[in-house]
C-alpha positions in Angstrom: -0.2 0.1 0.0 3.1 2.4 0.8 4.4 1.6 -2.7 1.2 2.6 -4.6 0.8 5.8 -2.5 4.0 6.8 -3.4 3.4 6.4 -6.9 0.2 8.1 -6.7 2.2 11.1 -5.4 5.0 11.2 -7.8 2.8 11.0 -10.8 0.6 14.0 -9.2 4.1 15.9 -8.6 5.4 15.7 -12.3 1.8 15.8 -13.7 1.9 19.0 -11.8 5.3 20.3 -12.2 4.2 19.4 -16.6 1.0 21.6 -16.0 3.1 24.4 -14.4 5.9 24.7 -16.6 3.3 24.7 -19.6 1.9 27.3 -18.0 4.9 29.5 -17.3 5.9 29.0 -21.2 2.4 30.4 -22.4 2.9 33.3 -20.0 6.0 34.1 -21.4 4.8 34.0 -25.3 2.0 36.6 -24.0 4.5 38.7 -22.6 7.1 39.1 -25.3 4.0 39.6 -27.7 3.9 39.3 -31.4 6.1 42.3 -32.8 8.0 39.7 -35.2 4.7 39.2 -36.9 2.6 42.6 -36.9 -0.2 42.5 -39.3 0.0 44.2 -42.6 -3.9 44.7 -42.6 -5.8 46.9 -40.2 -7.7 45.3 -37.0 -10.9 46.0 -35.4 -13.2 49.0 -36.5 -10.4 50.2 -39.3 -11.2 47.0 -41.1 -14.7 47.4 -41.2 -14.7 51.0 -42.3 -12.3 49.9 -45.1 -14.7 47.4 -46.5 -16.4 48.2 -49.9 -19.6 47.5 -48.3 -19.3 49.7 -45.5 -18.2 52.4 -48.1 -21.2 51.7 -50.4 -23.4 52.2 -47.3 -21.9 55.5 -46.0 -22.5 56.7 -49.7 -26.1 55.6 -49.9 -26.7 57.3 -46.6 -25.0 60.3 -47.8 -27.3 60.9 -50.7 -30.3 60.2 -48.7 -29.4 63.1 -46.1 -28.5 65.4 -49.2 -31.8 64.7 -50.9 -33.7 65.3 -47.6 -31.6 68.4 -47.7 -32.6 69.4 -51.1 -36.4 68.3 -50.1 -36.5 70.6 -47.1 -35.5 73.8 -48.8 
């Protein structure tokens, strides 16, 4: 029984060590950042605003606003 208990503790210790080491490596990668592989395309709202479909919508809305303005005069 003592041998089985030791084996269980040892395997738990090894598994915990592997898990801790992988977490440390992941944290180090996140801290280092991704400067070597910077994006060349815009991110977030910049990417959306540069899309042709968005520009078409903006142009349509501007045309509607201009038409409404002319109708009011």
